[in-house]
MDTraj code that builds the backbone (N, CA, C; nanometers):
import mdtraj as md
import numpy as np

residues = "UNK UNK UNK UNK UNK UNK UNK UNK UNK UNK UNK UNK UNK UNK UNK UNK UNK UNK UNK UNK UNK UNK UNK UNK UNK UNK UNK UNK UNK UNK UNK UNK UNK UNK UNK UNK UNK UNK UNK UNK UNK UNK UNK UNK UNK UNK UNK UNK UNK UNK UNK UNK UNK UNK UNK UNK UNK UNK UNK UNK UNK UNK UNK UNK UNK UNK UNK UNK UNK UNK UNK UNK UNK UNK UNK UNK UNK UNK UNK UNK UNK UNK UNK UNK UNK UNK UNK UNK UNK UNK UNK UNK UNK UNK UNK UNK UNK UNK UNK UNK UNK UNK UNK UNK UNK UNK UNK UNK UNK UNK UNK UNK UNK UNK UNK UNK UNK UNK UNK UNK UNK UNK UNK UNK UNK UNK UNK UNK UNK UNK UNK UNK UNK UNK UNK UNK UNK UNK UNK UNK UNK UNK UNK UNK UNK UNK UNK UNK UNK UNK UNK UNK UNK UNK UNK UNK UNK UNK UNK UNK UNK UNK UNK UNK UNK UNK UNK UNK UNK UNK UNK UNK UNK UNK UNK UNK UNK UNK UNK UNK UNK UNK UNK UNK UNK UNK UNK UNK UNK UNK UNK UNK UNK UNK UNK UNK UNK UNK UNK UNK UNK UNK UNK UNK UNK UNK UNK UNK UNK UNK".split()
xyz = np.array([
    [-0.2418, 1.6561, -2.5501],
    [-0.2904, 1.5564, -2.4852],
    [-0.2867, 1.4747, -2.6503],
    [-0.1834, 1.3635, -2.6698],
    [-0.1137, 1.2305, -2.7792],
    [-0.2631, 1.1602, -2.7734],
    [-0.3418, 1.2145, -2.9009],
    [-0.4147, 1.0850, -2.9210],
    [-0.3911, 0.8976, -2.8432],
    [-0.2652, 0.8818, -2.8941],
    [-0.2582, 0.7185, -2.7829],
    [-0.2775, 0.6961, -2.6907],
    [-0.3510, 0.8367, -2.5850],
    [-0.3487, 0.7998, -2.4273],
    [-0.5398, 0.8888, -2.3783],
    [-0.5753, 0.7222, -2.3750],
    [-0.7153, 0.7949, -2.4778],
    [-0.7767, 0.6217, -2.3348],
    [-0.9010, 0.6402, -2.3019],
    [-0.9663, 0.4991, -2.2426],
    [-1.0751, 0.4373, -2.3331],
    [-1.0428, 0.3649, -2.2797],
    [-1.2256, 0.3214, -2.3053],
    [-1.2972, 0.2370, -2.2279],
    [-1.4239, 0.2872, -2.2637],
    [-1.4720, 0.1884, -2.1303],
    [-1.5670, 0.0742, -2.1851],
    [-1.5100, -0.0967, -2.1454],
    [-1.6681, -0.1354, -2.2344],
    [-1.7208, -0.2140, -2.1357],
    [-1.8683, -0.2438, -2.1158],
    [-1.9235, -0.2520, -2.0338],
    [-2.0928, -0.3407, -2.0842],
    [-2.1959, -0.3937, -1.9790],
    [-2.2898, -0.4348, -1.9906],
    [-2.3589, -0.4546, -1.8517],
    [-2.5257, -0.4483, -1.8770],
    [-2.5774, -0.4546, -1.8032],
    [-2.5926, -0.6126, -1.7285],
    [-2.5937, -0.6117, -1.5954],
    [-2.6256, -0.7021, -1.5687],
    [-2.7755, -0.8631, -1.5285],
    [-2.6784, -0.9569, -1.5685],
    [-2.9042, -0.9833, -1.5677],
    [-2.9921, -0.9322, -1.6237],
    [-2.9601, -0.9027, -1.7163],
    [-3.0429, -0.8301, -1.7984],
    [-3.1787, -0.8546, -1.8973],
    [-3.1403, -1.0265, -1.8736],
    [-3.2441, -1.0927, -1.9465],
    [-3.3885, -1.1733, -1.8607],
    [-3.3490, -1.1272, -1.7161],
    [-3.3722, -1.1576, -1.6261],
    [-3.4948, -0.9776, -1.5958],
    [-3.5072, -0.8982, -1.6764],
    [-3.5855, -0.7813, -1.7160],
    [-3.6740, -0.7761, -1.7651],
    [-3.8027, -0.7497, -1.7060],
    [-3.9781, -0.7644, -1.7983],
    [-3.8660, -0.6944, -1.8957],
    [-4.0127, -0.6529, -1.9500],
    [-4.0292, -0.5321, -2.1169],
    [-3.9667, -0.4148, -2.0318],
    [-4.0931, -0.3501, -1.9480],
    [-4.0738, -0.1864, -1.9371],
    [-3.9564, -0.2525, -1.8445],
    [-3.8687, -0.3094, -1.7413],
    [-3.7737, -0.2412, -1.6977],
    [-3.6474, -0.2793, -1.7746],
    [-3.6773, -0.3502, -1.9220],
    [-3.5359, -0.3289, -2.0324],
    [-3.4974, -0.2068, -2.0692],
    [-3.6673, -0.2066, -2.1187],
    [-3.6342, -0.0413, -2.2853],
    [-3.6456, 0.0098, -2.0971],
    [-3.6480, 0.1166, -1.9623],
    [-3.5824, 0.1903, -1.9231],
    [-3.4836, 0.1539, -1.9474],
    [-3.3639, 0.0355, -1.8616],
    [-3.1918, 0.0123, -1.8451],
    [-3.2090, 0.0714, -1.9742],
    [-3.2212, 0.0676, -2.1656],
    [-3.1983, 0.0964, -2.2089],
    [-3.2386, 0.2106, -2.2568],
    [-3.3311, 0.3027, -2.2060],
    [-3.3405, 0.4598, -2.2504],
    [-3.2228, 0.5226, -2.1641],
    [-3.2288, 0.4994, -2.0488],
    [-3.1139, 0.5589, -1.9699],
    [-3.0255, 0.5408, -2.0098],
    [-2.9603, 0.4397, -2.0133],
    [-2.8088, 0.3807, -2.0904],
    [-2.7520, 0.4412, -2.2088],
    [-2.8669, 0.4771, -2.2957],
    [-2.8261, 0.5881, -2.4291],
    [-2.8954, 0.6800, -2.3705],
    [-2.9191, 0.7303, -2.3197],
    [-2.9462, 0.8791, -2.2848],
    [-2.7861, 0.9716, -2.1925],
    [-2.7017, 0.8278, -2.1149],
    [-2.6184, 0.8970, -2.0513],
    [-2.4909, 0.8554, -2.1599],
    [-2.4577, 0.7461, -2.2449],
    [-2.4061, 0.7870, -2.3484],
    [-2.3945, 0.8891, -2.3985],
    [-2.5570, 0.9203, -2.5159],
    [-2.4903, 1.0438, -2.5763],
    [-2.4468, 1.1627, -2.5382],
    [-2.4430, 1.1634, -2.3465],
    [-2.4575, 1.2773, -2.2771],
    [-2.2559, 1.2953, -2.2927],
    [-2.2226, 1.1438, -2.2669],
    [-2.0905, 1.1356, -2.2287],
    [-1.9635, 1.1461, -2.3755],
    [-2.0470, 1.1373, -2.5231],
    [-1.9765, 1.1688, -2.6390],
    [-1.8896, 1.2697, -2.6560],
    [-1.7726, 1.2514, -2.6765],
    [-1.7131, 1.4001, -2.6783],
    [-1.6357, 1.4030, -2.8412],
    [-1.5895, 1.5163, -2.8856],
    [-1.6167, 1.5957, -2.9882],
    [-1.4494, 1.5315, -3.0604],
    [-1.4422, 1.4582, -3.1542],
    [-1.3537, 1.4134, -3.2222],
    [-1.3051, 1.3312, -3.2022],
    [-1.3392, 1.2260, -3.1248],
    [-1.3767, 1.1006, -3.0569],
    [-1.5012, 1.0172, -3.1224],
    [-1.4963, 0.8828, -3.1676],
    [-1.5609, 0.8149, -3.2288],
    [-1.7187, 0.8127, -3.1457],
    [-1.8266, 0.7830, -3.1105],
    [-1.9298, 0.7928, -3.0932],
    [-1.9340, 0.6590, -3.0038],
    [-1.9564, 0.6781, -2.8958],
    [-2.0041, 0.5305, -2.7970],
    [-2.1087, 0.4303, -2.9195],
    [-2.1240, 0.2925, -2.8538],
    [-2.2069, 0.2285, -2.9436],
    [-2.2259, 0.0865, -2.8802],
    [-2.3525, 0.0994, -2.8655],
    [-2.4563, -0.0376, -2.7407],
    [-2.4109, -0.1376, -2.8701],
    [-2.4244, -0.2563, -2.8475],
    [-2.4119, -0.3645, -2.9863],
    [-2.4381, -0.5284, -2.8501],
    [-2.4961, -0.6172, -2.9316],
    [-2.5199, -0.7593, -2.8799],
    [-2.6681, -0.7013, -2.7319],
    [-2.7177, -0.6590, -2.7284],
    [-2.7804, -0.5775, -2.7304],
    [-2.8448, -0.5097, -2.5780],
    [-2.7368, -0.5761, -2.5108],
    [-2.6834, -0.4233, -2.3774],
    [-2.5723, -0.4423, -2.3916],
    [-2.4996, -0.4723, -2.4373],
    [-2.3484, -0.4470, -2.4379],
    [-2.3285, -0.3180, -2.4591],
    [-2.2445, -0.2196, -2.4204],
    [-2.1613, -0.1289, -2.5252],
    [-2.0325, -0.0191, -2.4707],
    [-1.9539, 0.0023, -2.5522],
    [-1.8372, 0.1063, -2.5126],
    [-1.8255, 0.2409, -2.5798],
    [-1.7487, 0.3158, -2.4954],
    [-1.7344, 0.4424, -2.5352],
    [-1.5871, 0.4513, -2.5110],
    [-1.5302, 0.5517, -2.5756],
    [-1.3931, 0.6075, -2.5392],
    [-1.3922, 0.7554, -2.4870],
    [-1.2795, 0.7900, -2.4301],
    [-1.2226, 0.9565, -2.3176],
    [-1.1532, 0.9280, -2.3477],
    [-1.1348, 1.0843, -2.3011],
    [-0.9645, 1.1324, -2.3049],
    [-0.9266, 1.1417, -2.1623],
    [-0.8432, 1.0030, -2.0968],
    [-0.7644, 0.9420, -2.0281],
    [-0.8384, 1.0813, -1.9020],
    [-0.8347, 1.1532, -1.8504],
    [-0.8632, 1.2222, -1.6956],
    [-0.9724, 1.1929, -1.7071],
    [-1.0766, 1.1919, -1.7643],
    [-1.2072, 1.1751, -1.7322],
    [-1.3319, 1.0785, -1.7236],
    [-1.2088, 0.9536, -1.7195],
    [-1.2607, 0.7810, -1.7282],
    [-1.3235, 0.7976, -1.6074],
    [-1.2416, 0.7519, -1.5072],
    [-1.3543, 0.7446, -1.4037],
    [-1.4630, 0.8119, -1.3680],
    [-1.4498, 0.9344, -1.4045],
    [-1.5827, 1.0829, -1.4635],
    [-1.6944, 0.9819, -1.4699],
    [-1.6503, 0.9425, -1.5850],
    [-1.7413, 0.8864, -1.6805],
    [-1.8193, 0.7370, -1.6354],
    [-1.6620, 0.6698, -1.6093],
    [-1.7266, 0.5333, -1.5099],
    [-1.8409, 0.5729, -1.3768],
    [-1.7967, 0.6467, -1.3359],
    [-1.9374, 0.6474, -1.2250],
    [-2.0510, 0.6770, -1.2540],
    [-2.0636, 0.8031, -1.3833],
    [-2.1425, 0.8432, -1.4127],
    [-2.2275, 0.7355, -1.5065],
    [-2.2146, 0.5876, -1.5439],
    [-2.2547, 0.5717, -1.6022],
    [-2.3000, 0.4243, -1.4960],
    [-2.2102, 0.4097, -1.3885],
    [-2.2671, 0.3471, -1.3183],
    [-2.3773, 0.3647, -1.2067],
    [-2.3801, 0.4401, -1.1883],
    [-2.4714, 0.5867, -1.0892],
    [-2.6130, 0.5800, -1.2128],
    [-2.5919, 0.6285, -1.2980],
    [-2.7087, 0.5798, -1.3916],
    [-2.7907, 0.4985, -1.4732],
    [-2.6760, 0.3694, -1.4492],
    [-2.8027, 0.2315, -1.4567],
    [-2.8363, 0.1774, -1.3232],
    [-2.7643, 0.2220, -1.1340],
    [-2.8284, 0.1546, -1.0652],
    [-2.9952, 0.2862, -1.0332],
    [-2.9516, 0.3780, -1.0927],
    [-3.0808, 0.4340, -1.0603],
    [-3.2253, 0.4534, -1.1262],
    [-3.1880, 0.3035, -1.2110],
    [-3.3281, 0.2599, -1.2962],
    [-3.3315, 0.1356, -1.1570],
    [-3.2373, 0.0629, -1.0438],
    [-3.2662, -0.1002, -1.0362],
    [-3.1920, -0.1385, -1.0384],
    [-3.1486, -0.1544, -1.1867],
    [-3.0160, -0.2556, -1.2291],
    [-2.9050, -0.1730, -1.1775],
    [-2.8360, -0.2991, -1.2249],
    [-2.6870, -0.2915, -1.2343],
    [-2.6081, -0.3103, -1.3537],
    [-2.4821, -0.2263, -1.3600],
    [-2.3592, -0.2950, -1.4789],
    [-2.2511, -0.3035, -1.4254],
    [-2.1918, -0.3772, -1.5085],
    [-2.0151, -0.4184, -1.5551],
    [-1.9935, -0.3348, -1.5951],
    [-1.8535, -0.2380, -1.5321],
    [-1.8240, -0.1463, -1.6459],
    [-1.6032, -0.2214, -1.6741],
    [-1.5552, -0.1888, -1.7502],
    [-1.4205, -0.2671, -1.8258],
    [-1.3377, -0.1750, -1.8743],
    [-1.2130, -0.0690, -1.7719],
    [-1.1981, 0.0609, -1.8167],
    [-1.0441, 0.0251, -1.7764],
    [-1.0237, 0.0555, -1.9858],
    [-0.8596, 0.0565, -2.0226],
    [-0.8242, 0.1468, -2.0886],
    [-0.7018, 0.2207, -1.9969],
    [-0.6453, 0.3468, -2.1035],
    [-0.4572, 0.2693, -2.1454],
    [-0.4664, 0.3564, -2.3007],
    [-0.3285, 0.2799, -2.3652],
    [-0.4028, 0.3406, -2.5027],
    [-0.2598, 0.3199, -2.5802],
    [-0.3134, 0.3342, -2.7295],
    [-0.4158, 0.2925, -2.7782],
    [-0.4705, 0.3886, -2.9239],
    [-0.5710, 0.3373, -2.9751],
    [-0.5044, 0.3695, -3.1256],
    [-0.4543, 0.2670, -3.1811],
    [-0.2575, 0.2219, -3.2825],
    [-0.4081, 0.3240, -3.4367],
    [-0.5232, 0.2874, -3.4454],
    [-0.6499, 0.2870, -3.5422],
    [-0.7289, 0.3625, -3.4566],
    [-0.7541, 0.4463, -3.5074],
    [-0.8892, 0.5487, -3.4313],
    [-0.9797, 0.5601, -3.5960],
    [-1.0728, 0.5495, -3.5771],
    [-1.1515, 0.5063, -3.7077],
    [-1.2056, 0.6679, -3.6387],
    [-1.3494, 0.6560, -3.8040],
    [-1.4812, 0.7246, -3.7258],
    [-1.5170, 0.6235, -3.6770],
    [-1.5566, 0.5330, -3.6385],
    [-1.6656, 0.4357, -3.5605],
    [-1.6309, 0.3989, -3.4247],
    [-1.6624, 0.2873, -3.3287],
    [-1.4970, 0.2210, -3.2389],
    [-1.5650, 0.0955, -3.3396],
    [-1.6599, 0.0353, -3.3531],
    [-1.5778, -0.0814, -3.4048],
    [-1.4608, -0.1592, -3.5253],
    [-1.5479, 0.0220, -3.6011],
    [-1.3316, 0.0253, -3.6899],
    [-1.2666, 0.0135, -3.6561],
    [-1.2416, 0.1696, -3.5868],
    [-1.1291, 0.1145, -3.4452],
    [-1.0271, 0.0309, -3.4002],
    [-0.8772, 0.0054, -3.3961],
    [-0.7914, -0.1000, -3.3144],
    [-0.6701, 0.0173, -3.2448],
    [-0.6952, -0.0535, -3.1149],
    [-0.6009, -0.0547, -3.0027],
    [-0.5900, -0.1575, -2.9361],
    [-0.4453, -0.1296, -2.8364],
    [-0.4203, -0.2197, -2.7288],
    [-0.5431, -0.1826, -2.6493],
    [-0.5606, -0.0559, -2.6273],
    [-0.7106, -0.0079, -2.5017],
    [-0.7800, -0.0266, -2.5211],
    [-0.8193, -0.0888, -2.6580],
    [-1.0075, -0.1505, -2.6782],
    [-1.0109, -0.3225, -2.6003],
    [-0.8592, -0.4292, -2.6690],
    [-0.8328, -0.5324, -2.6405],
    [-0.8557, -0.5414, -2.5166],
    [-0.7603, -0.4215, -2.4608],
    [-0.7926, -0.4946, -2.3376],
    [-0.9287, -0.4634, -2.2284],
    [-0.9825, -0.3427, -2.3048],
    [-1.1039, -0.3387, -2.2098],
    [-1.2101, -0.4853, -2.2493],
    [-1.2334, -0.4867, -2.3690],
    [-1.2606, -0.5979, -2.4511],
    [-1.2138, -0.7807, -2.3164],
    [-1.1334, -0.7963, -2.3104],
    [-1.0782, -0.9004, -2.2967],
    [-1.0962, -0.9222, -2.1029],
    [-1.1599, -0.7774, -2.0726],
    [-1.1639, -0.7329, -1.9095],
    [-1.2319, -0.7814, -1.9160],
    [-1.3457, -0.7492, -1.9865],
    [-1.4757, -0.7443, -1.8972],
    [-1.4976, -0.9256, -1.9769],
    [-1.4653, -0.9849, -2.0225],
    [-1.5633, -1.0972, -2.0517],
    [-1.4361, -1.2635, -1.9259],
    [-1.3354, -1.1721, -1.8739],
    [-1.2716, -1.2514, -1.7240],
    [-1.3544, -1.1789, -1.5297],
    [-1.4720, -1.0741, -1.6014],
    [-1.5383, -0.9560, -1.4501],
    [-1.6459, -1.1056, -1.4279],
    [-1.5880, -1.0671, -1.2750],
    [-1.7745, -1.1192, -1.2207],
    [-1.8109, -0.9975, -1.2310],
    [-2.0301, -1.0713, -1.1932],
    [-2.0906, -0.9137, -1.2280],
    [-2.0889, -0.7733, -1.1062],
    [-2.0927, -0.6722, -1.1492],
    [-2.1652, -0.5443, -1.0959],
    [-2.0479, -0.5163, -0.9762],
    [-1.9171, -0.4847, -1.1213],
    [-1.7935, -0.4936, -1.0424],
    [-1.7830, -0.3454, -1.1574],
    [-1.6553, -0.2580, -1.1395],
    [-1.5598, -0.2242, -1.2781],
    [-1.4308, -0.2680, -1.2157],
    [-1.3658, -0.2770, -1.2719],
    [-1.1842, -0.2801, -1.2877],
    [-1.0806, -0.1680, -1.4306],
    [-1.0434, -0.1376, -1.3650],
    [-0.9638, -0.0837, -1.4329],
    [-0.7886, -0.0828, -1.4934],
    [-0.7200, -0.0745, -1.6133],
    [-0.5979, -0.1257, -1.6569],
    [-0.5446, 0.0293, -1.6872],
    [-0.4184, 0.0188, -1.6760],
    [-0.2778, 0.1170, -1.6937],
    [-0.2368, 0.0913, -1.8173],
    [-0.2389, 0.0642, -1.9111],
    [-0.1474, -0.0304, -2.0046],
    [0.0071, 0.1105, -2.0462],
    [-0.0604, 0.2524, -1.9900],
    [0.0606, 0.3768, -1.9986],
    [0.1561, 0.3839, -1.8705],
    [0.0593, 0.3306, -1.7016],
    [0.1819, 0.3387, -1.5976],
    [0.0633, 0.2737, -1.4889],
    [0.1237, 0.1766, -1.4913],
    [0.0496, 0.0390, -1.4208],
    [-0.0646, 0.0907, -1.2831],
    [-0.1353, 0.0861, -1.2625],
    [-0.2003, 0.0625, -1.1236],
    [-0.1442, 0.0329, -0.9867],
    [-0.0788, 0.1393, -0.9222],
    [-0.0093, 0.0850, -0.8016],
    [-0.1413, -0.0313, -0.7052],
    [-0.0608, -0.1250, -0.5781],
    [-0.1917, -0.1841, -0.5504],
    [-0.3197, -0.1320, -0.4550],
    [-0.2570, -0.0143, -0.3257],
    [-0.3607, 0.0834, -0.3564],
    [-0.4197, 0.1711, -0.4229],
    [-0.4100, 0.1434, -0.5286],
    [-0.4767, 0.2639, -0.5850],
    [-0.6587, 0.1521, -0.6981],
    [-0.5574, -0.0092, -0.7163],
    [-0.6065, -0.1293, -0.7165],
    [-0.7573, -0.0951, -0.6188],
    [-0.6908, -0.1267, -0.5303],
    [-0.7777, -0.1179, -0.3532],
    [-0.8969, -0.0358, -0.3694],
    [-0.8377, 0.1416, -0.3761],
    [-0.9110, 0.2535, -0.3786],
    [-1.0719, 0.2359, -0.4708],
    [-1.0592, 0.1422, -0.5920],
    [-1.1237, 0.1382, -0.7088],
    [-1.1871, 0.0591, -0.6575],
    [-1.1258, -0.0521, -0.5867],
    [-1.1751, -0.1772, -0.5558],
    [-1.3071, -0.1651, -0.4012],
    [-1.3019, -0.1032, -0.3622],
    [-1.3921, -0.0515, -0.2488],
    [-1.4878, 0.0520, -0.2681],
    [-1.4277, 0.0948, -0.3450],
    [-1.5451, 0.2035, -0.4041],
    [-1.6272, 0.1142, -0.4543],
    [-1.6043, 0.0230, -0.5340],
    [-1.6871, -0.0334, -0.6380],
    [-1.7654, -0.1329, -0.5474],
    [-1.7479, -0.1351, -0.4620],
    [-1.8595, -0.1871, -0.2948],
    [-1.9484, -0.0946, -0.2624],
    [-1.8528, -0.0378, -0.2544],
    [-1.9786, 0.1669, -0.2159],
    [-2.1166, 0.1222, -0.3240],
    [-1.9893, 0.1439, -0.3979],
    [-2.1455, 0.1983, -0.5264],
    [-2.2712, 0.0474, -0.5707],
    [-2.2193, -0.0614, -0.5374],
    [-2.2816, -0.1350, -0.5514],
    [-2.4128, -0.1546, -0.3953],
    [-2.3831, -0.0749, -0.3471],
    [-2.4829, -0.1088, -0.1656],
    [-2.5440, 0.0773, -0.1868],
    [-2.5642, 0.1473, -0.2693],
    [-2.6480, 0.2614, -0.3357],
    [-2.8104, 0.2548, -0.3260],
    [-2.8621, 0.2423, -0.2804],
    [-3.0209, 0.2454, -0.3797],
    [-3.0054, 0.3471, -0.4589],
    [-3.1179, 0.2885, -0.5627],
    [-3.1807, 0.3555, -0.7206],
    [-3.1729, 0.5404, -0.6711],
    [-3.2743, 0.6268, -0.5993],
    [-3.3144, 0.7203, -0.5348],
    [-3.0778, 0.7838, -0.4852],
    [-3.0716, 0.7518, -0.3692],
    [-2.9284, 0.7670, -0.4258],
    [-2.8554, 0.8100, -0.5230],
    [-2.8562, 0.7230, -0.5374],
    [-2.7633, 0.7296, -0.7093],
    [-2.8242, 0.8443, -0.7652],
    [-2.9857, 0.8112, -0.8195],
    [-3.0313, 0.9680, -0.8733],
    [-2.9647, 1.0785, -0.8696],
    [-2.9299, 1.1136, -0.7043],
    [-2.9213, 1.2382, -0.6569],
    [-2.7623, 1.2485, -0.6915],
    [-2.6861, 1.1325, -0.6983],
    [-2.5452, 1.2203, -0.6112],
    [-2.4798, 1.2024, -0.8674],
    [-2.6088, 1.1088, -0.9599],
    [-2.5228, 1.1317, -1.0636],
    [-2.5354, 1.2909, -1.0888],
    [-2.7323, 1.3096, -1.0043],
    [-2.7252, 1.5487, -1.0979],
    [-2.6161, 1.5553, -1.0470],
    [-2.5249, 1.5739, -0.9330],
    [-2.4742, 1.6257, -0.8005],
    [-2.3789, 1.6036, -0.9359],
    [-2.3285, 1.5168, -0.9381],
    [-2.1675, 1.5297, -1.0574],
    [-2.2309, 1.5738, -1.2205],
    [-2.3069, 1.5584, -1.2805],
    [-2.3533, 1.5884, -1.3965],
    [-2.4273, 1.7146, -1.3503],
    [-2.4397, 1.7986, -1.3060],
    [-2.4509, 1.9750, -1.3141],
    [-2.3012, 1.9886, -1.2505],
    [-2.2054, 1.9655, -1.1736],
    [-2.0943, 1.9693, -1.2136],
    [-2.1676, 2.0460, -1.0375],
    [-2.1708, 1.9568, -0.9504],
    [-2.1282, 2.0108, -0.7937],
    [-2.2902, 2.1171, -0.7486],
    [-2.3401, 2.0428, -0.7781],
    [-2.4858, 2.2232, -0.7248],
    [-2.4164, 2.2116, -0.6136],
    [-2.5454, 2.3417, -0.5445],
    [-2.5709, 2.4019, -0.4040],
    [-2.6945, 2.2217, -0.4171],
    [-2.6849, 2.2235, -0.2058],
    [-2.8110, 2.1371, -0.2080],
    [-2.9232, 2.1817, -0.2493],
    [-2.9127, 2.3079, -0.2433],
    [-3.0492, 2.3575, -0.2220],
    [-3.1069, 2.3836, -0.4126],
    [-3.0215, 2.3619, -0.4332],
    [-3.0130, 2.3801, -0.6691],
    [-3.0691, 2.2190, -0.7215],
    [-2.9840, 2.1404, -0.5968],
    [-3.0803, 1.9997, -0.5980],
    [-3.1985, 1.9222, -0.5556],
    [-3.1790, 1.9819, -0.4503],
    [-3.3685, 2.0443, -0.4040],
    [-3.4586, 2.0537, -0.5111],
    [-3.4297, 2.2339, -0.5576],
    [-3.5224, 2.2369, -0.6467],
    [-3.5840, 2.1636, -0.7983],
    [-3.4267, 2.1043, -0.7929],
    [-3.4456, 1.9868, -0.9705],
    [-3.5055, 1.9029, -0.8980],
    [-3.5324, 1.8539, -0.7303],
    [-3.5990, 1.7215, -0.7719],
    [-3.6946, 1.7479, -0.6774],
    [-3.7585, 1.8449, -0.6590],
    [-3.9122, 1.9437, -0.5873],
    [-3.8805, 1.8271, -0.4661],
    [-3.8183, 1.8202, -0.3132],
    [-3.7894, 1.8052, -0.2527],
    [-3.7260, 1.9500, -0.1661],
    [-3.6981, 1.8260, -0.0273],
    [-3.6901, 1.9471, 0.0916],
    [-3.4652, 2.0018, 0.0671],
    [-3.4390, 2.0433, 0.1190],
    [-3.2419, 2.0427, 0.0856],
    [-3.1912, 1.9409, 0.2002],
    [-3.2377, 1.9206, 0.2734],
    [-3.2424, 1.8724, 0.4132],
    [-3.2398, 1.6915, 0.3862],
    [-3.3473, 1.6967, 0.2428],
    [-3.3746, 1.4839, 0.2466],
    [-3.2849, 1.4827, 0.0968],
    [-3.2136, 1.5939, 0.0372],
    [-3.1165, 1.6304, -0.1108],
    [-2.9893, 1.6068, 0.0147],
    [-2.9838, 1.6610, 0.1526],
    [-2.8190, 1.6581, 0.1854],
    [-2.8136, 1.5178, 0.2776],
    [-2.9460, 1.4103, 0.3063],
    [-2.8918, 1.3278, 0.2940],
    [-2.9187, 1.2303, 0.2846],
    [-2.9403, 1.2173, 0.1333],
    [-2.9393, 1.1231, 0.0127],
    [-2.7791, 1.1160, 0.0212],
    [-2.7230, 1.2555, -0.0098],
    [-2.5551, 1.2453, -0.0560],
    [-2.4816, 1.2531, 0.0601],
    [-2.5161, 1.2666, 0.1568],
    [-2.4556, 1.1873, 0.3054],
    [-2.4106, 1.0461, 0.3048],
    [-2.5690, 0.9699, 0.3139],
    [-2.5759, 0.8200, 0.2769],
    [-2.5110, 0.7808, 0.1490],
    [-2.4979, 0.8600, 0.0296],
    [-2.4633, 0.8464, -0.0679],
    [-2.2625, 0.8480, -0.1107],
    [-2.2098, 0.9139, 0.0567],
    [-2.0771, 0.9441, 0.0443],
    [-2.0113, 1.0000, -0.0582],
    [-2.0943, 1.1352, -0.1109],
    [-2.0907, 1.2339, -0.2482],
    [-1.9483, 1.2239, -0.2270],
    [-1.8832, 1.2752, -0.0590],
    [-1.7324, 1.3950, -0.0407],
    [-1.6706, 1.2716, -0.0690],
    [-1.6825, 1.1392, -0.0711],
    [-1.5433, 1.0383, -0.1175],
    [-1.5524, 1.0361, -0.2308],
    [-1.6894, 0.9687, -0.2981],
    [-1.6848, 0.9220, -0.4376],
    [-1.6561, 1.0259, -0.4885],
    [-1.6686, 1.1592, -0.5181],
    [-1.6001, 1.3120, -0.5517],
    [-1.4182, 1.3004, -0.5533],
    [-1.3536, 1.2609, -0.4435],
    [-1.2541, 1.2628, -0.3865],
    [-1.1825, 1.1900, -0.4743],
    [-1.2362, 1.0660, -0.5205],
    [-1.1985, 0.8713, -0.5754],
    [-1.2694, 0.9237, -0.7080],
    [-1.3283, 1.0535, -0.7825],
    [-1.2722, 1.0598, -0.8940],
    [-1.1924, 1.1493, -0.9467],
    [-1.1423, 1.3174, -0.8598],
    [-1.0735, 1.3826, -0.9159],
    [-0.9182, 1.3076, -0.8578],
    [-0.8705, 1.2565, -0.7926],
    [-0.7851, 1.1475, -0.7615],
    [-0.7622, 1.0831, -0.8980],
    [-0.7493, 1.0556, -0.8970],
    [-0.7531, 0.9494, -1.0806],
    [-0.8023, 1.0806, -1.1909],
    [-0.8061, 1.1551, -1.1767],
    [-0.8256, 1.2371, -1.3398],
    [-0.6550, 1.3770, -1.2834],
    [-0.6641, 1.3393, -1.1030],
    [-0.5814, 1.4489, -1.1855],
    [-0.3761, 1.3739, -1.1549],
    [-0.4273, 1.1909, -1.1197],
    [-0.3174, 1.0982, -1.1408],
    [-0.2417, 1.1114, -1.2878],
    [-0.3629, 1.1278, -1.3318],
    [-0.3421, 1.0935, -1.5415],
    [-0.2812, 1.1976, -1.5257],
    [-0.3444, 1.3155, -1.5218],
    [-0.3150, 1.4545, -1.5883],
    [-0.1409, 1.4755, -1.5866],
    [-0.0916, 1.4227, -1.4069],
    [0.0258, 1.4674, -1.3597],
    [0.1048, 1.3337, -1.4906],
    [0.0774, 1.2412, -1.5177],
    [0.1073, 1.1207, -1.6377],
    [0.1301, 1.2165, -1.7076],
    [0.0455, 1.2627, -1.8149],
    [0.0515, 1.2768, -1.9316],
    [0.1329, 1.3494, -1.8808],
    [0.1302, 1.4789, -1.9004],
    [0.2076, 1.5820, -1.8432],
    [0.3618, 1.5843, -1.8815],
    [0.4330, 1.4565, -1.7602],
    [0.5439, 1.3991, -1.7629],
    [0.5948, 1.3543, -1.8430],
    [0.4859, 1.2489, -1.9726],
    [0.5807, 1.1458, -2.0807],
    [0.6246, 1.2029, -2.1765],
])
top = md.Topology()
chain = top.add_chain()
for i, resn in enumerate(residues, 1):
    res = top.add_residue(resn, chain, resSeq=i)
    for name in ("N", "CA", "C"):
        top.add_atom(name, md.element.get_by_symbol(name[0]), res)
traj = md.Trajectory(xyz[None], top)
């Protein structure tokens, strides 16, 4: 994959100023753990700045998967996050994101500045999204805002553990298999995984034909 085909995810915690000290600490610890797990070898590490803002860079086919995990991780704490996703070239990829320069970095930052609370938006500077794809992301975002913290935590584990069996998840959470199945169905896990797979395949197919 060409170095220019990267995706930047910029985000911030929604209404973090209204969290008490313990709540804020829990959210930031969860954010730090999630970002650390998503760092990719050969790319600058994710950065947290201005308190609760952050930025991550990844190979493009993984972008929606990573965005979903960030969204679910913060929802699992009872808070919310805005995510701005921009796929495109990084003309100057340095050791750190702060030193890097590129169209995708600029686009992600500008898009975040104009977003409403608790949504995600995506720009593809290499092949613009169709109207149908924009609507798919929008409807997915609306669905994600309706998840409970418990539903988000179970769906997050399902994705992070690469779709284990319901019994394996039940053992992990020390609950019944029926409970896990119900939570995953309520979270519409099959739909969310299908959205993630669609965009991973879309970007991979576009990259192969460039």
